[in-house]
C-alpha beads as a LAMMPS data file, in Angstrom:
LAMMPS data file: protein, C-alpha beads

160 atoms
159 bonds

1 atom types
1 bond types

-500.0 500.0 xlo xhi
-500.0 500.0 ylo yhi
-500.0 500.0 zlo zhi

Masses

1 110.0

Atoms # bond

1 1 1 -160.084 -386.643 45.777
2 1 1 -156.812 -386.836 47.587
3 1 1 -153.797 -385.758 45.916
4 1 1 -150.493 -387.674 46.569
5 1 1 -147.362 -385.745 46.521
6 1 1 -144.267 -387.431 45.598
7 1 1 -141.418 -385.420 47.144
8 1 1 -137.964 -386.803 47.288
9 1 1 -135.862 -386.757 50.556
10 1 1 -133.530 -384.109 48.831
11 1 1 -136.503 -381.621 48.409
12 1 1 -137.707 -382.072 51.848
13 1 1 -134.031 -381.637 53.288
14 1 1 -133.736 -378.429 51.264
15 1 1 -137.019 -377.139 52.603
16 1 1 -136.179 -377.825 56.075
17 1 1 -132.587 -376.177 55.562
18 1 1 -130.719 -379.424 56.152
19 1 1 -127.340 -379.928 54.195
20 1 1 -127.727 -381.741 50.887
21 1 1 -126.051 -385.021 51.416
22 1 1 -126.260 -385.592 47.627
23 1 1 -124.266 -382.837 46.571
24 1 1 -122.072 -384.020 43.805
25 1 1 -118.192 -383.526 43.756
26 1 1 -116.882 -380.805 41.446
27 1 1 -114.135 -381.629 38.944
28 1 1 -112.219 -378.706 40.044
29 1 1 -112.291 -379.406 43.852
30 1 1 -109.834 -382.180 44.716
31 1 1 -106.958 -382.831 46.782
32 1 1 -103.895 -385.288 46.636
33 1 1 -102.009 -386.771 49.355
34 1 1 -98.880 -388.811 48.580
35 1 1 -97.058 -390.768 51.424
36 1 1 -99.259 -389.002 54.009
37 1 1 -98.393 -385.603 52.855
38 1 1 -100.888 -383.252 51.259
39 1 1 -99.568 -382.024 47.874
40 1 1 -101.335 -378.635 46.996
41 1 1 -102.360 -376.934 43.909
42 1 1 -103.047 -379.698 41.318
43 1 1 -105.110 -378.506 38.452
44 1 1 -105.899 -381.947 36.783
45 1 1 -106.000 -385.544 37.513
46 1 1 -106.297 -388.062 34.868
47 1 1 -106.060 -392.063 34.755
48 1 1 -108.236 -393.425 37.429
49 1 1 -109.171 -396.275 35.278
50 1 1 -109.568 -399.899 36.107
51 1 1 -110.313 -402.480 33.266
52 1 1 -110.772 -406.194 33.233
53 1 1 -108.520 -408.202 30.730
54 1 1 -110.715 -410.610 28.915
55 1 1 -110.031 -414.102 27.909
56 1 1 -112.191 -415.749 25.198
57 1 1 -112.677 -419.406 25.550
58 1 1 -114.356 -421.321 22.647
59 1 1 -116.496 -424.263 23.820
60 1 1 -116.246 -427.254 21.474
61 1 1 -119.783 -428.297 21.190
62 1 1 -121.266 -424.658 20.925
63 1 1 -119.884 -422.872 17.741
64 1 1 -122.326 -419.914 18.208
65 1 1 -121.186 -418.864 21.548
66 1 1 -117.723 -417.508 22.875
67 1 1 -117.180 -417.508 26.596
68 1 1 -115.400 -414.317 27.791
69 1 1 -113.881 -414.542 31.189
70 1 1 -112.277 -412.016 33.315
71 1 1 -108.576 -412.781 33.795
72 1 1 -107.061 -409.872 35.829
73 1 1 -107.643 -406.054 36.520
74 1 1 -105.121 -403.589 35.072
75 1 1 -104.828 -400.049 35.994
76 1 1 -103.590 -397.120 34.034
77 1 1 -100.994 -394.619 35.313
78 1 1 -102.440 -391.572 37.142
79 1 1 -101.245 -388.197 35.627
80 1 1 -101.291 -385.092 38.034
81 1 1 -100.876 -381.697 36.687
82 1 1 -99.986 -378.511 38.624
83 1 1 -98.828 -374.989 38.399
84 1 1 -95.085 -374.587 39.114
85 1 1 -94.604 -372.976 42.563
86 1 1 -92.267 -373.225 45.538
87 1 1 -93.233 -376.846 46.108
88 1 1 -92.109 -377.816 42.659
89 1 1 -88.543 -378.568 43.888
90 1 1 -89.746 -381.129 46.441
91 1 1 -91.890 -382.818 43.908
92 1 1 -89.130 -383.059 41.433
93 1 1 -86.646 -384.248 44.085
94 1 1 -89.079 -386.937 45.076
95 1 1 -88.975 -388.227 41.545
96 1 1 -85.239 -388.064 41.463
97 1 1 -84.722 -389.867 44.660
98 1 1 -87.078 -392.736 43.383
99 1 1 -84.063 -393.852 41.107
100 1 1 -81.611 -394.181 43.930
101 1 1 -83.855 -395.552 46.491
102 1 1 -87.045 -397.228 45.117
103 1 1 -89.849 -397.061 47.655
104 1 1 -93.467 -397.461 47.036
105 1 1 -95.889 -395.048 48.510
106 1 1 -99.617 -394.636 49.032
107 1 1 -101.514 -391.850 47.511
108 1 1 -105.014 -390.559 47.847
109 1 1 -107.064 -388.427 45.627
110 1 1 -109.972 -386.814 47.371
111 1 1 -113.011 -385.359 45.262
112 1 1 -114.880 -382.458 47.180
113 1 1 -118.121 -380.479 46.771
114 1 1 -118.111 -376.814 46.222
115 1 1 -118.066 -376.281 49.947
116 1 1 -115.063 -378.594 50.286
117 1 1 -116.751 -381.268 51.788
118 1 1 -115.419 -384.556 51.103
119 1 1 -117.459 -386.876 48.602
120 1 1 -115.236 -389.697 47.716
121 1 1 -111.586 -390.904 47.852
122 1 1 -109.448 -392.941 45.827
123 1 1 -106.783 -394.893 47.758
124 1 1 -104.011 -396.074 45.497
125 1 1 -101.547 -398.739 46.621
126 1 1 -98.026 -399.253 45.702
127 1 1 -97.624 -395.972 44.212
128 1 1 -94.193 -394.712 42.649
129 1 1 -93.416 -391.939 40.252
130 1 1 -92.534 -393.037 36.592
131 1 1 -92.349 -389.695 34.749
132 1 1 -91.980 -386.014 35.568
133 1 1 -92.398 -383.426 32.880
134 1 1 -91.370 -379.956 33.630
135 1 1 -92.897 -376.649 32.317
136 1 1 -92.841 -375.415 28.725
137 1 1 -91.717 -371.995 28.972
138 1 1 -92.213 -369.446 26.166
139 1 1 -91.737 -365.736 26.259
140 1 1 -94.963 -365.387 24.190
141 1 1 -97.034 -367.410 26.586
142 1 1 -99.579 -366.005 29.033
143 1 1 -100.638 -369.054 30.860
144 1 1 -99.313 -370.341 34.047
145 1 1 -96.262 -372.691 33.762
146 1 1 -97.196 -376.299 34.679
147 1 1 -95.534 -379.533 35.597
148 1 1 -96.843 -383.162 35.359
149 1 1 -96.260 -386.104 37.625
150 1 1 -97.258 -389.549 36.229
151 1 1 -97.654 -392.299 38.921
152 1 1 -97.701 -395.994 38.357
153 1 1 -99.687 -397.997 41.053
154 1 1 -100.891 -401.456 41.957
155 1 1 -104.608 -400.682 42.182
156 1 1 -107.084 -398.486 44.101
157 1 1 -110.091 -398.715 46.239
158 1 1 -112.915 -396.131 46.232
159 1 1 -114.639 -395.118 49.600
160 1 1 -117.279 -392.530 50.327

Bonds

1 1 1 2
2 1 2 3
3 1 3 4
4 1 4 5
5 1 5 6
6 1 6 7
7 1 7 8
8 1 8 9
9 1 9 10
10 1 10 11
11 1 11 12
12 1 12 13
13 1 13 14
14 1 14 15
15 1 15 16
16 1 16 17
17 1 17 18
18 1 18 19
19 1 19 20
20 1 20 21
21 1 21 22
22 1 22 23
23 1 23 24
24 1 24 25
25 1 25 26
26 1 26 27
27 1 27 28
28 1 28 29
29 1 29 30
30 1 30 31
31 1 31 32
32 1 32 33
33 1 33 34
34 1 34 35
35 1 35 36
36 1 36 37
37 1 37 38
38 1 38 39
39 1 39 40
40 1 40 41
41 1 41 42
42 1 42 43
43 1 43 44
44 1 44 45
45 1 45 46
46 1 46 47
47 1 47 48
48 1 48 49
49 1 49 50
50 1 50 51
51 1 51 52
52 1 52 53
53 1 53 54
54 1 54 55
55 1 55 56
56 1 56 57
57 1 57 58
58 1 58 59
59 1 59 60
60 1 60 61
61 1 61 62
62 1 62 63
63 1 63 64
64 1 64 65
65 1 65 66
66 1 66 67
67 1 67 68
68 1 68 69
69 1 69 70
70 1 70 71
71 1 71 72
72 1 72 73
73 1 73 74
74 1 74 75
75 1 75 76
76 1 76 77
77 1 77 78
78 1 78 79
79 1 79 80
80 1 80 81
81 1 81 82
82 1 82 83
83 1 83 84
84 1 84 85
85 1 85 86
86 1 86 87
87 1 87 88
88 1 88 89
89 1 89 90
90 1 90 91
91 1 91 92
92 1 92 93
93 1 93 94
94 1 94 95
95 1 95 96
96 1 96 97
97 1 97 98
98 1 98 99
99 1 99 100
100 1 100 101
101 1 101 102
102 1 102 103
103 1 103 104
104 1 104 105
105 1 105 106
106 1 106 107
107 1 107 108
108 1 108 109
109 1 109 110
110 1 110 111
111 1 111 112
112 1 112 113
113 1 113 114
114 1 114 115
115 1 115 116
116 1 116 117
117 1 117 118
118 1 118 119
119 1 119 120
120 1 120 121
121 1 121 122
122 1 122 123
123 1 123 124
124 1 124 125
125 1 125 126
126 1 126 127
127 1 127 128
128 1 128 129
129 1 129 130
130 1 130 131
131 1 131 132
132 1 132 133
133 1 133 134
134 1 134 135
135 1 135 136
136 1 136 137
137 1 137 138
138 1 138 139
139 1 139 140
140 1 140 141
141 1 141 142
142 1 142 143
143 1 143 144
144 1 144 145
145 1 145 146
146 1 146 147
147 1 147 148
148 1 148 149
149 1 149 150
150 1 150 151
151 1 151 152
152 1 152 153
153 1 153 154
154 1 154 155
155 1 155 156
156 1 156 157
157 1 157 158
158 1 158 159
159 1 159 160
């Protein structure tokens, strides 16, 4: 009797010492570029959300069915959190300058593997800062002081 082996391409690649092309991104390994400049040391990124707004249409002759049609896509704001460091002044300045001279930028959020290899990137279009939150400082605290930057945007694309 012949035995048939069901071995995945990942297992074969591992046995042959080839790199794992399916290695997932780690939530703690990501980088951010805003306006072509890499901004370091972000600790959290939230809000990469796209959602269709739905319009309901009730057809006259079919009372038991409601058509649900996509109208437009809406995007939530992206919230980036980082530890306060020497680059904090530049980040806060960019936010302040947006009031005087409003200019949209592009931004890219890049997810990486444990080895730093790029897995996916989200390219945000029409980005501008809408909220900056400075650190909450306390003499009794022992955690790193953090700042938060919230970005509005006109949509994103995801590439590998």
